[in-house]
C-alpha positions as CSV (number, residue, x, y, z in Angstrom):
1,X,94.1,123.8,121.3
2,X,95.6,126.5,122.3
3,X,96.3,129.9,120.2
4,X,98.8,132.8,120.8
5,X,97.8,135.8,121.4
6,X,100.4,138.0,120.5
7,X,103.7,136.8,119.3
8,X,105.8,135.0,121.9
9,X,109.3,135.7,122.3
10,X,110.4,132.0,124.2
11,X,113.7,133.4,126.9
12,X,116.9,131.0,127.2
13,X,115.7,129.4,130.7
14,X,117.2,127.2,130.4
15,X,120.5,128.4,132.9
16,X,117.5,128.3,135.6
17,X,117.4,124.0,135.3
18,X,116.3,122.8,138.5
19,X,118.4,119.9,138.0
20,X,121.2,120.0,140.7
21,X,119.6,121.0,144.2
22,X,120.6,121.4,147.6
23,X,117.0,121.8,150.3
24,X,117.5,125.6,149.9
25,X,116.7,126.2,146.8
26,X,113.4,126.8,145.4
27,X,111.3,124.9,142.4
28,X,111.0,126.3,138.8
29,X,107.4,126.1,138.4
30,X,104.7,127.6,136.5
31,X,101.4,129.6,137.7
32,X,98.6,130.3,135.3
33,X,95.8,133.0,135.9
34,X,93.0,131.2,133.7
35,X,90.2,134.5,133.0
36,X,86.9,133.5,131.8
37,X,85.0,136.2,129.2
38,X,83.7,138.4,131.9
39,X,87.2,138.4,133.3
40,X,86.6,136.2,136.4
41,X,89.3,134.0,137.3
42,X,89.5,129.9,137.5
43,X,90.4,128.3,141.3
44,X,90.3,124.9,142.4
45,X,89.6,123.7,145.7
46,X,92.3,121.6,146.4
47,X,92.0,117.7,147.8
48,X,94.2,117.3,150.8
49,X,93.7,120.8,151.8
50,X,89.9,121.1,151.5
51,X,89.3,125.4,152.3
52,X,92.7,125.9,150.0
53,X,92.0,127.3,146.4
54,X,94.6,127.3,144.4
55,X,95.2,128.6,140.8
56,X,96.8,126.1,138.3
57,X,100.4,125.7,139.0
58,X,103.0,122.5,138.6
59,X,106.7,122.1,138.1
60,X,108.7,122.7,134.6
61,X,110.4,120.1,133.4
62,X,114.4,120.2,132.4
63,X,114.5,122.0,128.9
64,X,111.1,123.0,129.2
65,X,110.0,126.2,128.7
66,X,107.5,127.8,131.2
67,X,105.0,128.5,128.8
68,X,104.5,125.2,127.6
69,X,104.8,124.1,131.1
70,X,102.3,126.2,132.0
71,X,99.8,124.9,129.0
72,X,100.7,121.4,130.3
73,X,99.9,122.1,133.5
74,X,96.5,123.6,132.7
75,X,96.2,120.1,130.8
76,X,97.1,118.1,133.3
77,X,95.4,119.8,136.6
78,X,91.6,121.1,134.3
79,X,91.1,118.6,131.2
80,X,91.5,122.1,129.1
81,X,94.5,123.8,127.2
82,X,91.6,125.9,125.0
83,X,93.2,128.9,125.8
84,X,95.1,132.3,124.2
85,X,98.0,133.4,126.2
86,X,97.3,137.1,127.3
87,X,100.4,137.9,129.9
88,X,103.6,137.0,131.1
89,X,104.8,138.3,134.6
90,X,107.3,140.4,134.1
91,X,109.3,139.3,137.3
92,X,109.4,135.5,138.9
93,X,107.5,135.2,142.4
94,X,109.0,133.4,144.7
95,X,107.8,132.1,148.1
96,X,108.4,129.1,151.2
97,X,106.7,126.7,152.3
98,X,106.2,125.9,156.0
99,X,109.0,123.6,157.1
100,X,106.1,121.2,158.0
101,X,104.7,120.6,154.6
102,X,108.9,121.0,152.7
103,X,110.0,118.3,154.2
104,X,107.5,115.9,153.3
105,X,107.1,116.4,149.3
106,X,110.1,116.7,146.7
107,X,111.3,114.6,149.1
108,X,112.3,117.6,150.8
109,X,114.5,118.9,148.4
110,X,112.6,122.3,147.8
111,X,112.3,125.4,150.1
112,X,109.7,126.3,148.2
113,X,108.4,127.5,144.6
114,X,109.9,130.2,142.3
115,X,106.9,130.8,139.6
116,X,107.0,132.4,136.4
117,X,103.1,133.2,136.0
118,X,101.0,133.4,132.9
119,X,97.5,134.4,132.3
120,X,95.3,133.4,129.6
121,X,91.9,133.5,128.0
122,X,89.5,130.5,128.5
123,X,88.5,130.0,124.7
124,X,85.6,126.9,125.6
125,X,82.6,126.5,127.6
126,X,82.2,125.0,131.2
127,X,81.9,121.7,130.7
128,X,84.9,121.3,129.1
129,X,86.7,121.4,132.4
130,X,86.7,118.5,134.2
131,X,88.8,118.2,137.4
132,X,87.5,114.7,137.9
133,X,89.0,113.1,134.3
134,X,92.2,114.3,134.6
135,X,95.5,111.3,135.6
136,X,95.7,112.9,139.3
137,X,92.7,115.0,140.2
138,X,94.3,118.4,142.3
139,X,91.1,119.4,143.2
140,X,87.7,118.5,144.4
141,X,85.7,121.4,142.8
142,X,86.1,125.0,141.4
143,X,84.8,128.1,140.3
144,X,85.6,131.7,138.5
145,X,86.4,134.2,141.0
146,X,86.5,138.2,140.8
147,X,89.8,139.5,141.6
148,X,89.5,141.1,144.8
149,X,88.4,138.1,145.7
150,X,91.0,135.5,144.8
151,X,94.2,136.6,147.4
152,X,91.3,136.1,150.3
153,X,91.1,132.3,149.5
154,X,94.3,131.7,148.8
155,X,96.4,129.6,151.9
156,X,98.7,132.1,153.8
157,X,101.9,131.1,152.3
158,X,100.6,131.4,149.3
159,X,99.0,135.2,149.1
160,X,101.8,137.2,148.3
161,X,102.5,135.9,145.3
162,X,98.7,136.0,144.5
163,X,98.4,139.3,145.9
164,X,101.6,140.0,143.3
165,X,99.6,138.7,140.9
166,X,96.8,140.5,140.5
167,X,98.2,143.3,140.8
168,X,99.6,142.2,137.7
169,X,96.4,141.2,135.4
170,X,94.9,142.7,137.2
171,X,94.4,145.7,134.1
172,X,93.1,142.2,132.2
173,X,90.5,141.0,134.7
174,X,89.0,144.7,134.3
175,X,89.1,144.7,130.6
176,X,87.8,141.4,130.4
177,X,84.8,142.5,132.5
178,X,84.9,145.9,130.9
179,X,83.7,144.5,127.0
180,X,81.3,142.1,128.8
181,X,79.2,144.6,130.5
182,X,79.2,146.9,127.2
183,X,78.1,144.2,125.2
184,X,75.5,142.9,127.7
């Protein structure tokens, strides 16, 4: 179930196609900051890097809108797309992979990722999230964390992007937290 929280104007991103790349290119990717009703942020502990926690993210297919990719990635990675769109990042953010990783994944085609980030509110219950019962599990566990804790959990090369995303969406976390505190 997908509920858009506001009228969403889709931009034409087709000119950013990732079909003809050299190793200097970035893979187009959608990143998701998923909020609980209390303003906490979803993070998953990666299977392949046990000390690395990250938010859901994944590649944008050719001719796929970034927001559609974000919703697809949620379903693929956490098993639920029961969300409402809250916001979209103003800019695309990039990060470079360490060389030893960049040469091993995506056939060495990309040096990093160029990401469009989306903030979503999770509308379901925690038991709707199952990182083990998806087609290709990426996470061994997950939890909700405060925005102030998120950056410290990220792997080093993703920290600058996480700092930018937290900075841009921090008011959403505070607003959700504030609403919960007034109700409680």
